C-alpha positions in Angstrom: 58.0 98.0 85.3 60.2 96.6 83.0 60.4 92.9 83.6 64.2 92.7 83.5 64.8 95.5 85.8 62.2 94.0 88.1 64.2 90.8 88.2 67.3 92.6 89.2 65.6 94.5 91.6 64.4 91.2 93.2 67.9 89.8 93.0 69.3 93.2 95.1 66.5 92.9 97.7 67.0 89.4 98.6 71.0 89.4 98.7 70.6 92.7 100.8 69.1 90.7 103.7 72.6 89.6 104.5 73.4 93.4 104.7 72.2 96.5 103.6 74.9 97.8 101.6 75.9 97.1 98.0 76.0 93.7 96.6 79.3 92.3 94.6 78.5 91.8 91.1 79.5 87.6 91.4 76.9 87.5 93.6 74.2 88.9 91.6 74.8 87.4 88.8 74.7 84.1 90.1 71.2 84.9 91.7 70.0 85.9 88.2 71.5 82.9 87.0 69.6 81.0 89.9 66.5 82.3 88.6 66.8 81.3 85.0 68.2 84.6 84.1 70.7 84.9 81.1 71.9 88.4 79.9 73.8 87.2 77.2 69.8 86.3 75.9 69.6 90.1 75.7 72.7 90.9 73.6 74.7 91.5 76.3 78.5 90.1 76.7 78.7 91.4 80.4 76.6 91.7 83.4 77.9 94.9 83.7 76.9 96.3 80.4 73.3 95.1 81.0 73.2 97.1 84.1 74.3 100.3 82.6 71.1 100.4 80.8 69.5 100.9 83.8 71.7 103.6 85.6 68.7 105.5 86.3 67.1 103.1 88.7 70.4 101.3 90.1 73.7 102.4 91.4 77.1 100.7 90.1 79.9 101.6 92.2 83.9 100.7 91.2 86.3 100.5 94.2 89.7 100.3 94.3 90.5 98.1 98.3 94.2 98.1 96.8 96.2 100.2 93.9 97.6 96.7 93.0 94.3 95.3 92.3 91.5 96.2 89.6 88.2 97.5 91.0 85.6 95.6 92.6 82.1 96.2 91.0 78.9 96.1 93.2 75.3 97.3 92.7 72.9 98.7 94.9 69.4 100.7 94.4 69.5 103.8 93.4 67.0 105.9 95.8 67.0 109.1 93.5 66.5 108.3 90.0 69.1 110.0 88.0 67.7 113.2 85.7 70.0 112.2 82.7 71.9 108.8 81.6 75.8 109.8 83.1 75.1 109.0 86.7 77.1 105.9 87.3 79.3 106.4 90.4 82.7 105.4 89.7 85.4 105.2 92.2 89.0 106.5 90.7 89.0 107.1 86.9 87.9 103.9 85.8 84.9 103.6 83.7 83.8 100.3 82.3 82.2 102.2 79.7 85.2 103.3 77.7 87.1 101.5 75.3 91.0 101.9 75.2 92.4 104.7 73.4 93.5 103.2 70.3 90.0 102.3 69.9 89.0 106.1 70.2 92.2 107.5 68.5 91.8 105.7 65.2 89.2 103.9 62.6 90.5 99.9 62.9 88.0 99.1 60.1 86.8 95.5 60.9 88.3 94.8 64.7 88.6 91.3 64.0 90.7 91.6 60.6 92.9 94.4 62.1 94.0 91.7 64.8 94.5 88.9 62.5 96.6 91.0 60.1 98.9 91.5 63.0 99.1 87.9 64.5 99.5 86.4 60.6 102.5 88.8 60.2 104.1 88.4 63.4 106.5 85.7 64.8 103.9 82.9 65.8 102.3 83.0 69.3 99.4 81.9 71.3 97.4 84.8 71.4 94.2 83.5 72.9 93.3 81.3 76.0 91.5 77.9 75.6 87.9 79.7 76.6 88.8 82.9 75.6 87.5 85.0 72.2 90.2 85.1 69.3 93.3 87.2 69.7 92.0 88.2 73.1 95.8 88.3 74.8 96.8 90.3 71.2 93.8 92.7 71.8 94.9 93.1 75.4 98.8 93.4 74.6 98.3 95.9 71.5 95.9 98.2 73.9 98.1 98.8 76.8 101.0 99.1 74.6 99.5 102.0 72.5 98.7 103.7 76.2 102.2 102.9 77.4 103.5 104.5 73.7 101.3 107.5 73.8 102.2 108.4 77.8 106.0 107.8 76.5 105.2 110.5 73.4 106.4 107.7 71.1 103.6 107.6 68.6 105.2 109.6 65.7 103.4 112.1 63.3 104.3 113.2 60.1 102.1 115.1 57.0 99.2 112.8 56.8 101.0 109.8 58.5 101.1 108.4 62.2 102.6 105.2 63.0 104.0 103.4 66.3 106.1 100.3 67.0 103.8 97.5 68.0 106.9 95.7 69.9 106.0 92.8 68.1 108.8 91.4 65.5 107.7 89.3 62.0 109.1 85.7 61.6 112.6 87.8 60.3 113.0 89.6 64.1 111.9 92.9 62.4 109.9 95.0 64.1 106.4 95.5 63.3 105.2 99.2 62.8 101.2 100.0 62.8 100.7 102.8 59.8 98.0 104.6 59.9 96.8 108.1 57.3 94.5 110.9 57.9 91.0 109.2 58.4 89.1 110.1 55.1 85.8 111.6 56.8 84.1 112.3 53.8 84.1 108.5 52.4 83.1 107.2 56.0 80.8 109.9 57.5 78.0 107.4 58.0 80.4 105.3 60.6 82.6 108.3 61.7 83.4 108.3 65.4 85.7 111.3 65.1 88.6 109.3 64.6 91.6 112.1 63.1 93.6 108.4 62.0 92.2 105.6 59.8 94.4 102.2 59.8 96.4 101.5 56.8 98.8 98.6 57.3 101.3 96.4 59.6 104.8 97.0 57.7 108.4 96.5 58.4 111.0 99.1 57.4 111.8 99.4 53.4 108.9 96.9 52.5 105.4 97.4 51.2 104.2 100.8 53.2 106.6 99.9 55.3 108.9 102.5 52.6 106.5 105.1 53.5 108.2 105.2 57.3 111.4 105.1 55.2 110.8 107.9 53.2 108.8 109.9 55.3 109.4 109.6 59.2 112.8 111.4 60.2 112.3 109.7 63.4 111.5 106.0 63.3 108.7 105.4 66.1 110.5 103.1 69.3 109.4 100.5 71.3 107.9 101.3 74.7 110.2 101.2 77.7 109.2 99.0 80.7 112.3 98.1 82.1 114.8 100.1 84.4 118.0 98.4 84.1 119.5 100.3 86.9 117.1 98.9 89.2 117.3 95.1 88.1 115.7 94.2 91.7 112.5 94.9 90.0 112.0 92.3 87.5 115.2 90.1 88.4 114.4 88.8 92.1 117.3 88.9 94.4 116.9 86.1 96.7 119.8 87.4 98.6 117.0 89.7 100.4 115.3 86.9 101.6 111.2 85.9 101.3 108.5 88.8 100.4 106.6 90.6 103.3 103.1 89.5 103.0 100.1 91.5 103.1 98.1 88.5 104.4 95.2 90.3 105.3 94.8 91.8 102.2 95.3 88.4 100.1 93.1 86.8 102.3 90.3 89.0 102.9 90.0 90.9 99.9 90.9 88.0 97.3 88.5 85.4 98.4 87.0 84.9 95.0 90.3 84.4 93.9 91.5 81.6 96.4 91.0 78.0 95.3 87.5 76.4 96.3 89.7 73.6 97.6 91.5 75.3 99.9 88.6 77.7 101.3 86.8 74.2 101.6 89.6 72.7 104.1 90.0 76.0 106.0 86.2 76.1 106.4 85.8 72.8 107.8 87.8 73.4 111.0 84.3 74.6 112.6 81.6 74.6 109.6 80.8 73.6 106.6 81.0 75.2 103.2 77.6 74.3 102.2 76.4 77.1 104.5 78.0 79.4 102.3 76.6 78.6 98.8 73.9 79.7 96.8 71.5 76.7 95.3 73.2 76.5 92.2 76.5 75.7 94.1 78.4 79.3 93.7 79.7 80.6 96.8 78.4 84.0 98.4 81.5 85.4 99.0 79.7 88.3 101.0 78.6 86.0 103.8 81.7 84.1 103.5 83.7 87.1 103.9 81.9 87.9 107.4 82.7 84.5 108.8 86.3 84.6 107.4 86.8 88.1 109.2 85.4 87.3 112.7 86.7 83.6 113.1 90.3 83.6 114.1 90.8 80.2 113.7 89.8 80.1 110.1 91.8 83.0 109.4 94.8 81.1 110.8 94.6 78.1 109.0 94.4 80.3 105.4 97.5 82.3 106.8 99.2 79.3 107.5 98.3 77.6 103.8 99.2 81.1 102.0 102.8 81.0 104.4 104.1 77.2 103.1 102.6 78.2 99.7 104.8 81.7 100.0 108.1 79.6 101.2 107.3 77.1 98.5 107.5 79.9 95.5 110.9 81.5 97.0 112.3 78.2 96.9 111.6 77.5 93.3 113.0 81.2 92.7 116.1 80.3 94.7 116.8 77.3 92.0 116.0 79.2 89.3 115.7 83.1 89.0 113.4 82.7 85.8 110.5 81.3 87.6 110.2 85.1 88.7 108.6 86.6 86.2 108.4 90.8 85.9 104.9 92.3 85.0 103.8 96.0 84.0 100.6 97.2 85.6 99.2 99.6 83.6 96.9 101.3 86.1 99.5 102.6 88.1 102.8 102.3 85.9 104.7 100.2 87.7 106.9 96.9 87.8 106.6 94.2 89.5 106.9 90.6 90.0 105.3 87.2 89.9 106.0 84.2 91.5 104.5 80.8 91.3 101.8 80.2 94.1 100.8 76.7 94.7 97.8 76.8 97.6 96.2 73.5 96.9 98.6 70.2 96.2 101.1 70.9 93.4 99.3 72.9 91.4 100.3 76.7 90.5 96.9 78.2 90.6 97.8 81.8 91.4 100.5 84.4 90.9 101.9 86.1 93.8 102.9 89.8 93.2 106.0 91.4 94.5 107.5 94.7 94.8 110.8 95.8 95.4 111.0 98.6 98.1 114.3 100.4 97.0 114.3 102.2 100.6 114.3 98.9 103.1 116.0 96.9 100.2 113.3 94.0 100.5 110.1 92.7 98.7 107.0 93.2 99.4 103.9 90.5 98.4 100.9 92.8 97.9 98.3 90.6 96.3 97.2 87.9 94.1 96.2 87.6 90.5 94.6 84.8 88.6 96.7 83.1 86.3 95.1 84.8 83.3 95.8 88.0 84.4 98.8 87.5 85.2 99.9 86.2 81.8 98.1 89.6 80.4 100.1 91.7 82.7 103.8 89.7 81.6 103.0 89.3 78.4 103.2 93.5 78.2 107.0 93.5 78.8 108.3 90.5 76.7 107.0 87.2 75.2 106.7 84.3 77.6 108.9 81.6 77.9 107.6 80.0 81.0 107.3 76.3 82.8 104.4 77.9 84.8 102.6 80.3 82.7 101.5 79.1 79.7 98.6 81.1 77.9 97.7 77.1 76.2 97.3 76.0 80.2 95.7 78.6 82.0 92.0 78.6 82.7 89.9 81.6 82.6 88.9 82.7 86.1 85.1 83.0 86.1 84.6 85.0 89.1 82.9 89.0 89.1 86.6 90.0 87.9 86.1 89.2 84.4 84.1 91.9 84.4 86.4 94.4 85.9 89.9 93.5 84.9 92.6 94.4 82.5 91.1 92.5 79.9 89.9 93.4 76.6 
């Protein structure tokens, strides 16, 4: 048997002593690390990419616990090995191996150079978190902007050319367009991926390649539209409607990996020790911890009270300054929500509370919480941010299994 597969199977079997069902990707990753196994040594950026190589022997599932959250990845042994290489089980329409549509629609050349061109031309902005790869925010932004423009039918095609509005501006605040021309399949046949278009340049109207837009495009590509100004409560928090209703059960139970370690420690220490829920490497076993929280009313009450106090504090901040509530676009269900700053431990804002306007009842509903890096990427799709509490140069990357399943690059 393949030694890598054997190691993975042993870890899954060991983790299933707590539960016969699938194991969370985060727990599998921690168990592999404990055994000294590093998937990056085998050329894989993420553990899920390695697991896909063994899809005949493993069952990989992505499930949506809530329409506002990314899918949760779990892994189990496949008792019926597949006869082909297309047996990964996926709930919903999410496939981790799929690239954003921009990458399959056009040949972009050297990817890093493509995004370097855009960042160099655009009004200066921080396009990556401190610990992330170069232009990670920009890659996420343009990929989802392209999807939105495609849905709105705003990608303009004329004879031999295609263009779209990036939503960004240059240093003179002029809109930047992405310009493509018919892909030369004969020239690039050795690397052709079936693209219809090839990247030509980023440009502004009337200058350089921008003259091609002026000359050939009767309809100038428009920006993506996110906000409905007739429903301002969707993106400006109307504090007259009071605090948001809280889905505490989902926020606490389903999002345990997102909660600050200090908060969990303080709530668990009532009648247990957090050490009892740790792997030898110090990482929390969230599968085991979730069972404890679900069945211990005292722990759940303490967590609920901590959440309630943090939400009250967030609402007070928004009453004082409406700009503290930040609108976000959520690509998966094409919706607008708002982020409220959530400080669950001390005074440090460590999470974002996602609130959605309910037009029939005219109140707000808090559905879930997001790590700050994920929150920033959703918010940046709408507009450039100038926020005191959601700044990319101060955000630490979220280091749970959700880096494997989110809306990131």
